[in-house]
N, C-alpha and C positions, 0 to 999 in steps of 0.2 A: 504494500499499499504505499502510496506516495504521500506522506504526511504534509510535505511542503506545499503540495497542490490544494490540499484541504484547508491549509491555514487561511487562505483567502476567503473561506466560508464564513468564518466567525467575525462578527463585528461587535465590539464593545461600546456601549455609548452611555452617557451620563444624563440624567434628568434635571439636574441642577448645575450650578456653576462651581461645585465642588470639584476637586481634582479627581481624575478617574482612578478608580481602584478596582482592578479586574477580580472577579470572583471565580472560582472553579465551577465548571459546567460539565455535566454529564448528559450526553444525548444517548438514550437506550433505544434499541430495536430500530435504528433508522436504516434505510436503504442508501448506501453510499455510491455515487458516480464519482470516479476520480478524474475524468476529463481526459483520459488516454485513449479512450475508445474501447476499453475492456468492458465486458458486461457489468451491470449494476451488482453490488454485493449487498444482499438483504440481512436484516437481523444483526446489524453491527453496533457495537457501543463505541462511542467517541468522547474522550475525556480531555477537556480543555483545562489547563492550570494557568491561571493568570491570563495572558494573552497568547499562549502557545498551546498547540495540540501536543499533549503528553502521551496519549495511547489511543489506538485503534485496534479493537479486538472483536473476535467472533465470540468470545467467552464473555460472560457477564463480568463487568468491572465493579469494583467496590465504590460506592459513592463518596465516602470519607468526608461528609459535610458538603459536598458540592450540591449545587442547584440541579436537580434532575429534571430533564424534559423527555416526555415519552414521544419518541420518534415513529412510533408504530403508524404505518400508512404514509409516512412523509419521506422526503428525499433530501440528502445533504449532497451539495454540489460545489465545486470550485466557484468562486465569485466570478460571475459573468457579467458582461456589460453588453447591452443591446445598443450599439451605436448607430444602427441603421434607421434612417428616417425617410419620410416621403415628403417632398416639396410639391406644391401645386404646380400645374403646368405640363408634366409628364414629358414625353419625347417630342410631341408636336407643338406644345405651347410654351409659354415663358412663365416665370414665377408670377409675373404681373397679372396673367391671365386668370390665375385662381381657378376655383371650381366653376365649371359651366352648368 
């Protein structure tokens, strides 16, 4: 498993202006896509300590005080950005033409 690819999946955010303090997070029974083209890996546990992925396992990991998220029926994928957009005009028009 390529842990470095999965690292892009986890985003830690703050609700207030206080400094960020990352908490441990355990995602149980999630289906993992690693972005390499390999088949999805179901029923995987992923442990994040601080802001780094510490373990990816097919065996059940101990939570050890981590916040646990039930990933059953959910998917964990590398951070992907859809940078594809559509501008009005198409191939025959111009941007100024807009929708007709």
